[in-house]
C-alpha positions in Angstrom: 6.4 -11.1 21.4 3.0 -12.4 22.6 2.6 -16.1 22.9 -0.5 -18.2 21.8 -2.2 -18.4 25.2 -1.7 -14.5 25.9 -3.4 -13.9 22.2 -6.4 -16.6 22.8 -7.2 -15.0 26.3 -6.9 -11.5 24.8 -9.4 -12.4 22.0 -11.8 -14.8 23.8 -14.7 -12.0 24.1 -14.1 -10.6 20.9 -16.5 -10.9 17.8 -15.8 -10.7 14.2 -17.0 -7.5 12.6 -17.0 -9.0 9.2 -20.8 -10.1 8.6 -20.2 -13.3 6.4 -23.9 -14.5 5.8 -24.8 -10.7 5.2 -22.1 -10.8 2.4 -23.2 -13.6 0.7 -26.9 -12.5 0.9 -25.9 -9.1 -0.7 -23.8 -10.6 -3.4 -26.9 -13.0 -4.0 -29.6 -10.3 -4.1 -27.7 -7.9 -6.4 -26.9 -10.2 -9.3 -28.0 -9.0 -12.8 -27.9 -5.4 -11.6 -30.2 -2.6 -13.4 -27.8 -0.2 -15.4 -29.6 2.9 -14.1 -28.9 1.7 -10.7 -25.2 1.2 -11.5 -24.9 4.5 -13.0 -26.3 6.1 -9.8 -23.9 4.4 -7.6 -20.9 5.5 -10.0 -22.3 9.1 -9.6 -22.5 8.8 -5.8 -18.7 7.9 -5.9 -17.9 10.8 -8.1 -19.7 12.9 -5.7 -16.8 11.8 -3.4 -19.0 9.5 -1.2 -18.1 6.2 0.1 -20.3 3.5 -0.9 -22.5 1.1 1.1 -22.1 -2.7 0.9 -25.1 -3.2 -0.9 -23.8 -0.6 -3.6 -20.4 -2.1 -3.7 -22.0 -5.6 -4.2 -23.8 -4.2 -7.1 -20.8 -3.2 -8.9 -19.2 -6.4 -8.0 -22.1 -8.1 -10.2 -21.7 -6.0 -13.4 -20.9 -8.6 -16.0 -22.1 -6.5 -19.2 -19.1 -5.5 -20.8 -20.5 -2.0 -21.9 -21.7 -1.4 -18.4 -18.3 -2.6 -16.8 -16.6 0.0 -19.3 -18.8 2.7 -17.5 -17.4 1.3 -14.4 -13.8 1.5 -15.4 -14.3 5.1 -16.7 -15.8 6.1 -13.3 -12.7 4.8 -11.7 -10.5 6.8 -14.2 -12.4 9.8 -13.7 -12.5 9.7 -9.8 -8.7 9.2 -10.0 -8.4 12.5 -12.2 -10.8 14.5 -9.9 -9.2 13.7 -6.5 -5.7 12.4 -7.3 -4.7 14.0 -10.4 -2.2 12.1 -12.3 0.2 11.7 -9.4 1.8 8.2 -8.6 3.7 8.1 -5.3 6.8 5.9 -5.2 8.3 3.5 -2.4 10.2 0.4 -2.0 10.1 -2.6 0.3 12.9 -3.3 2.5 12.8 -7.0 4.1 14.7 -7.0 7.4 14.4 -10.5 8.1 12.5 -13.8 7.1 12.8 -15.9 10.2 9.0 -16.8 11.1 7.2 -19.0 13.6 3.9 -19.0 11.6 2.7 -21.9 9.3 0.8 -19.8 6.7 0.5 -22.4 3.8 0.9 -19.8 0.9 4.0 -18.1 2.3 7.6 -19.0 1.5 8.6 -17.7 5.0 6.6 -20.2 6.8 8.0 -21.9 9.6 7.8 -25.5 7.9 9.7 -24.4 4.8 13.3 -26.0 5.0 14.3 -24.9 1.4 14.3 -21.1 2.1 17.5 -19.5 3.5 17.0 -17.6 6.8 18.6 -14.4 7.3 18.3 -11.3 9.4 19.9 -8.0 8.8 21.8 -6.4 12.0 21.7 -2.5 12.1 25.1 -2.3 10.3 23.5 -4.0 7.2 20.3 -2.1 7.4 22.5 1.1 7.1 24.0 -0.5 4.1 20.5 -1.3 2.5 19.2 2.3 3.1 22.4 3.8 1.5 21.8 1.6 -1.6 18.0 2.7 -1.7 19.0 6.3 -1.2 21.3 6.3 -3.7 18.7 5.2 -6.2 16.7 8.1 -5.2 14.3 6.8 -2.9 12.5 8.6 0.0 9.8 6.4 1.1 10.2 2.7 2.5 7.9 -0.2 3.6 9.9 -2.2 6.1 8.7 -5.9 6.4 9.4 -8.3 9.1 8.6 -11.8 9.7 6.7 -12.7 12.8 9.4 -14.0 15.3 10.5 -13.5 19.0 13.8 -11.9 17.4 11.7 -9.1 15.9 10.1 -7.6 18.8 8.8 -4.0 18.9 12.2 -2.9 20.5 14.2 -4.3 17.6 11.6 -3.0 14.9 11.6 0.6 16.3 15.5 0.4 16.7 15.6 -0.4 13.1 13.4 2.2 12.1 15.3 4.7 13.9 18.3 3.6 12.3 16.8 3.9 8.9 15.7 7.6 9.6 19.3 8.3 10.9 21.0 7.0 7.8 21.7 9.8 5.3 24.1 9.5 2.5 24.9 12.5 0.2 21.7 14.2 -0.5 19.9 11.1 0.3 17.5 10.6 3.2 14.5 8.4 4.0 11.7 10.8 5.0 8.9 8.2 5.7 9.0 4.6 7.0 5.9 2.6 6.7 5.7 -0.9 8.5 4.4 -4.2 7.5 4.5 -6.4 10.6 2.6 -8.7 13.2 -0.1 -7.4 15.0 1.1 -5.6 18.4 -0.2 -4.7 21.7 -1.2 -1.3 22.6 1.9 -0.7 24.4 4.1 -1.8 21.7 2.3 0.2 19.2 3.1 3.3 21.3 6.8 2.7 20.7 6.3 2.7 17.0 4.3 6.2 17.2 7.4 7.4 19.3 9.8 6.8 16.4 7.5 8.6 14.1 6.4 5.8 11.6 4.2 6.5 8.7 1.3 3.8 8.0 1.4 0.4 9.9 0.1 -2.1 7.6 -1.8 -5.4 8.5 -3.2 -7.6 5.9 -5.9 -10.0 7.0 -5.0 -12.2 4.1 -8.6 -13.5 4.0 -11.7 -12.4 5.7 -13.4 -15.7 5.5 -13.1 -17.4 8.8 -13.0 -21.0 7.7 -10.4 -20.3 4.9 -8.3 -18.4 7.3 -8.2 -21.5 9.6 -7.7 -23.8 6.7 -4.3 -22.0 5.6 -3.2 -20.5 8.9 -2.1 -24.0 10.5 -0.1 -22.6 13.7 1.8 -19.6 15.3 0.4 -16.3 16.5 -1.1 -15.5 13.2 -3.6 -18.6 13.5 -5.9 -16.4 15.6 -8.3 -14.9 13.2 -9.6 -12.1 15.8 -6.1 -11.0 17.2 -5.1 -10.0 13.5 -8.5 -8.7 12.6 -8.3 -6.2 15.5 -4.8 -5.5 15.1 -5.3 -2.0 13.8 -8.0 -1.2 16.5 -5.3 -1.7 18.9 -2.9 0.7 16.9 -5.5 3.3 17.0 -5.9 2.9 20.7 -2.1 3.6 20.9 -2.4 6.8 19.1 -1.4 5.6 15.5 -4.1 7.1 13.0 -2.5 6.2 9.8 -3.2 2.5 9.0 -3.3 0.2 6.2 -5.6 -2.9 5.4 -5.2 -5.4 2.7 -6.4 -8.9 1.5 -4.5 -11.5 -0.3 -6.4 -12.4 -3.4 -6.4 -16.0 -4.2 -7.3 -17.8 -1.1 -11.1 -17.4 -1.2 -13.7 -15.7 -3.6 -12.4 -12.2 -4.5 -16.0 -10.5 -4.3 -16.3 -11.8 -0.6 -12.7 -10.4 0.1 -13.3 -7.0 -1.6 -16.6 -6.7 0.8 -14.5 -7.8 3.7 -12.0 -5.0 3.0 -15.2 -2.3 2.8 -16.5 -4.0 6.2 -13.1 -3.4 7.8 -13.0 0.3 6.4 -16.7 0.8 7.8 -15.5 -0.8 11.3 -12.6 1.7 11.5 -14.8 4.6 10.5 -17.4 3.8 13.1 -15.1 3.2 16.0 -12.4 5.8 15.3 -13.8 8.3 13.0 -11.3 7.5 10.1 -11.2 4.7 7.7 -7.6 3.4 6.6 -5.0 5.3 4.7 -4.2 2.6 2.2 -5.9 -0.5 1.0 -3.6 -3.2 -0.8 -5.0 -6.1 -2.8 -1.9 -8.2 -3.8 -2.4 -11.7 -5.6 -0.7 -15.0 -4.6 2.4 -15.1 -6.5 4.7 -18.4 -6.7 7.3 -18.8 -3.8 10.0 -21.4 -3.3 8.8 -24.7 -2.3 5.3 -23.5 -1.8 3.0 -25.7 -3.7 -0.2 -23.8 -2.8 1.4 -20.5 -4.2 1.9 -22.3 -7.5 -2.0 -23.2 -7.6 -3.9 -20.6 -5.7 -7.5 -22.2 -4.6 -9.1 -19.0 -6.0 -6.8 -17.7 -8.5 -7.9 -14.2 -9.7 -7.8 -13.7 -13.3 -6.3 -10.6 -14.9 -9.8 -9.3 -16.1 -11.4 -9.8 -12.7 -8.3 -8.0 -11.2 -8.8 -5.0 -13.3 -12.5 -5.2 -12.3 -11.5 -5.4 -8.5 -9.2 -2.4 -8.6 -11.6 -0.1 -10.5 -14.5 -1.2 -8.1 -12.2 -0.4 -4.7 -11.4 3.2 -6.4 -15.2 3.8 -6.7 -16.0 2.3 -3.1 -13.5 4.3 -1.0 -12.8 7.4 -2.9 -10.3 8.9 -0.3 -8.5 5.7 0.5 -5.0 5.1 -1.2 -4.6 2.3 -3.4 -1.4 0.4 -3.4 -0.2 -1.9 -6.4 2.9 -3.9 -5.9 5.5 -5.3 -8.0 3.9 -8.7 -7.7 2.3 -7.8 -11.0 3.5 -8.2 -14.4 4.4 -4.8 -16.0 1.5 -4.9 -18.3 -1.1 -5.3 -15.9 0.4 -2.7 -13.5 0.2 -0.2 -16.4 -3.2 -0.8 -17.1 -4.6 -0.6 -13.9 -2.8 2.3 -12.7 -5.6 4.1 -14.8 -8.2 2.9 -12.6 -7.1 4.8 -9.5 -4.0 3.5 -7.9 -2.2 6.1 -6.1 0.9 4.1 -5.0 3.3 1.7 -6.4 6.7 0.3 -5.7 9.8 0.8 -7.9 13.1 -1.0 -8.2 12.0 -3.5 -5.6 13.9 -6.2 -4.3 12.5 -8.5 -1.8 15.6 -11.0 -1.0 16.9 -10.1 2.4 19.9 -8.1 2.0 19.7 -7.9 -1.8 19.9 -3.9 -2.2 23.4 -3.8 -1.4 24.6 -7.1 -2.3 24.7 -8.7 -5.8 23.1 -12.1 -5.3 21.9 -14.2 -8.0 20.5 -16.4 -5.2 18.4 -13.9 -3.3 15.1 -15.9 -4.3 16.2 -18.3 -1.6 15.7 -15.6 0.9 12.4 -14.0 -0.9 8.8 -14.5 0.2 7.6 -14.9 -3.3 8.6 -14.0 -6.9 8.2 -10.5 -8.3 6.5 -9.7 -11.5 8.0 -6.3 -12.2 11.9 -6.1 -12.0 12.2 -2.8 -13.7 14.8 -0.4 -12.1 13.3 2.8 -10.2 14.7 5.0 -13.1 12.9 2.9 -15.9 9.8 3.2 -14.1 9.9 6.8 -13.5 10.9 7.4 -17.2 8.0 5.3 -18.3 5.5 6.9 -15.9 6.5 10.4 -17.3 6.1 9.4 -20.8 2.5 8.2 -20.0 1.6 11.5 -18.4 1.9 10.8 -14.8 3.7 12.7 -12.3 5.9 10.7 -10.1 6.2 11.6 -6.4 8.2 11.1 -3.3 6.1 13.3 -1.0 5.8 13.0 2.6 4.3 16.4 3.4 0.9 15.3 4.8 2.5 12.8 7.0 5.2 15.2 8.6 2.6 18.2 9.0 0.2 16.2 10.9 -2.3 15.8 7.9 -2.9 12.2 8.7 -6.1 10.5 10.2 -9.0 12.6 10.9 -6.9 15.8 10.0 -6.2 14.2 6.6 -10.0 13.7 5.9 -10.5 17.2 6.7 -8.0 18.4 4.1 -9.2 15.3 1.6 -12.6 15.7 1.5 -13.1 19.5 0.3 -10.7 18.3 -2.4 -7.3 19.8 -0.8 -5.5 16.4 -1.8 -4.7 17.6 -5.2 -3.9 21.2 -4.2 -1.2 20.0 -1.7 -0.2 16.9 -3.2 0.6 18.2 -7.0 3.1 21.0 -5.9 4.8 18.5 -3.2 5.0 15.9 -6.1 6.7 18.2 -8.3 9.3 19.3 -5.7 10.2 15.8 -4.9 10.1 14.9 -8.5 12.6 17.6 -9.2 14.7 16.7 -6.3 14.9 13.0 -8.1 15.7 14.6 -11.6 18.5 16.7 -10.1 20.2 14.3 -7.9 19.7 11.0 -9.3 18.1 10.7 -12.9 20.3 10.0 -16.0 20.1 12.6 -18.6 17.4 10.9 -20.8 15.2 10.5 -17.6 16.0 14.2 -16.6 14.8 15.5 -19.9 11.9 13.6 -20.0 10.8 14.5 -16.4 11.5 18.1 -16.7 9.1 18.3 -19.6 6.6 16.4 -17.6 6.9 18.9 -14.9 6.7 21.8 -17.5 3.3 20.3 -18.8 2.3 20.1 -15.1 2.8 23.7 -14.6 0.6 24.7 -17.3 -2.2 23.1 -15.6 -1.9 25.4 -12.8 -3.4 28.9 -13.5 -1.0 31.8 -13.4 -3.3 33.6 -10.7 -3.3 30.4 -8.3 -1.5 31.7 -5.2 0.2 28.5 -4.8 2.0 28.9 -8.3 4.3 31.6 -7.2 5.3 29.8 -4.2 5.8 26.6 -6.0 7.9 28.4 -8.6 10.2 30.0 -5.7 10.8 26.7 -4.0 11.6 25.1 -7.4 14.3 27.7 -7.9 15.4 26.8 -4.5 15.6 23.0 -5.2 17.8 23.8 -8.3 20.1 25.9 -6.2 20.6 22.8 -3.9 18.0 23.2 -0.9 16.2 19.9 -0.3 13.0 18.8 1.7 10.8 22.0 0.6 7.2 21.3 0.8 3.7 22.8 1.2 
């Protein structure tokens, strides 16, 4: 792991690509937007074009309730056009909560003496993965604290262990990573083991706020973190995720920061982030700041944020986590969310151990504690298509290649059949009878939406029959 002096030297000639004064100016200039201009911007998004900063600022300043409902409907329509009704499911897997940073909002911070520190060894990782596989999971996001014991070698060995752990018909087919920014050489190790998305959340794009809440440790260097994904691209990783932690600073500024980060990656590497996350600060053990966030984001503004993000970056996946309560998750799903976690537990080791004290090893409190099966049952009843698909990642449809498929509208063409196949696997292998009945009816309804003369439908029906007969991991 890099020390502070190395990080400071590596960033001494870098400049932020987040134009703070420009963001403030655009947010000020676009107040009280003209309704017709708002409608033009919505239509631009529906024509599958990423919005410019001034256009996002205009949407962020919509306050009129009727006009805001048009923004919401635009986001709903965009989801229907590009993503269909698929919802991709994953689970977080916390490997260790040791950390040398002092981030005032985080339960893992080095100065928190209340939290119970724990790191999984590889044998314990195997047990965690088996527990997740036996629930039906196929996709994970692995999370590490920032600590010398979690170096690139340890993290990539952990990922190899996850991929190699198979229990019955269970297997993990995609491992995404949420970890500290790496050097170019270390990122190459992640590429070698075949990770999915490498996520780095900037937390806040406002430099003074960043300094205020990141007191010490490698994470205290704003620019090292800001350029973390540039180094990932330089190492050959082209599937990255960005995010901000809402509640540290003004939410409209942070939303604009996410857009400018997207633009930076597009301009430098010809492809934007694969996903954007937008978690709100949640309470954490012995963490006063998390109990009273300085810029707490209301539920109404959170809904507005999700809808505007969907319209701003039409082809970027939006991740909604179990930090949020069930009611809010169900509502904002309609505005264009493409991925959610299900059956989540964030206490280190808590999937394979029954432990009422897991909160003492957790980074924060979850708002949605439903099981994976409960979520799948409810999604199916609401007309969504649960998906565990990993086809694009494994066929190289990532980065620029993904955009080549996505922009003409191929996402829906590939992803709906792949979603059906992975959902059918879940129903055959893991679902209780009630969920199985509801899920099979959901697939039936989905098949009716695919014309009989569609060349994919015949292939899909043949693959579905193979799944019923025991074959697995079939995809387009």
